[in-house]
N, C-alpha and C positions, 0 to 999 in steps of 0.2 A: 504494500500500500504506500503510495507516494502522496503524503498529505500536505506537504508544505507548498506545493504549487497552487493549491486551491484556497489557501488562507489569505484573505484580503482584508477582513475586518476582525474586530475582537470577538464578535459572535461566531464568525467562521472558525476562529482559533479555539474557542470553547467547544464548539461542535467537533472539531478535529481531535481535540484532546479526549473527549468522551469516547470517540471511536477508537483512538489509539490505545487507551488503557484496556480496551476489550480485545485488541489485536495482539498486543505483546510489547515487550521491552524495546525492540528495535524501532517500532513505530512511535513509541513515546520519546525515545532518544532523538529521533528525527525532528521533533518539535521543540527540543530544549537546546539552549545555548550551552556551549562547553563549560562556561563558568556559572551555570544556573545554581541558585540556592533555593531550596524548597523548605518551607515551614509547613508542617502537616501533622495531622493526628490531633486527638483531643488535648494533648499536653504540649503541643507545639514542637515536635521533633524538628531539628534543623539539620538538613543533609545537603551535600553537593549532589550533582546530577547522578553520578554512578552509584553513590550510596543509596540515594532515593530509588533508583531503578532496581537495585538489589533488594531493597526492602519490599518494593511492590511485587517482585518476582517471588519472594518468600511467602507471600500471603496466599498464593494459589491463583488460578485463572479467574479473572474478573469477567463475569458473564452478563452483567447488567450494571449500568451506572447512570446516575442522574444528579444534577446540581440544583441547589436552591439558595436563596439569600445571596445572590451574586452581587458583589461590589467591585466596580472597576475604577481604578485611579489611573488616568492617562497623563503621560509626560511626553515631551517631544521624542518621537522614535521608539517609545515603549509604553507598555501598560502593565499595571500590577492588578492581578485578579485574586480576590478572596471570595470563598464560597463554602457552603456546606456541601459535601459530596456523599451520596449514599451509593454503596456498591453491594452487589450480590457476588460472593466469591465461591467458586467451586473448590472444595477442599480435596 
């Protein structure tokens, strides 16, 4: 899946991410910058890109995902997205 070619808006990026987390680590990596920092989980884990992808892989296959309470803060050339994410994981 080549997702980055179709991402033109923040909404497109969010949709691409929801698809990528169901497809696998390589699709997620394609959407992330090399120096990405991800704050996630109920206690605010802080991981770099590869640590985050390893963590996601350790949970099992994500078979369904949805977001709510999306907050987008835009800056020139970038956006920060915060949200609640609900996933169904196949163990």
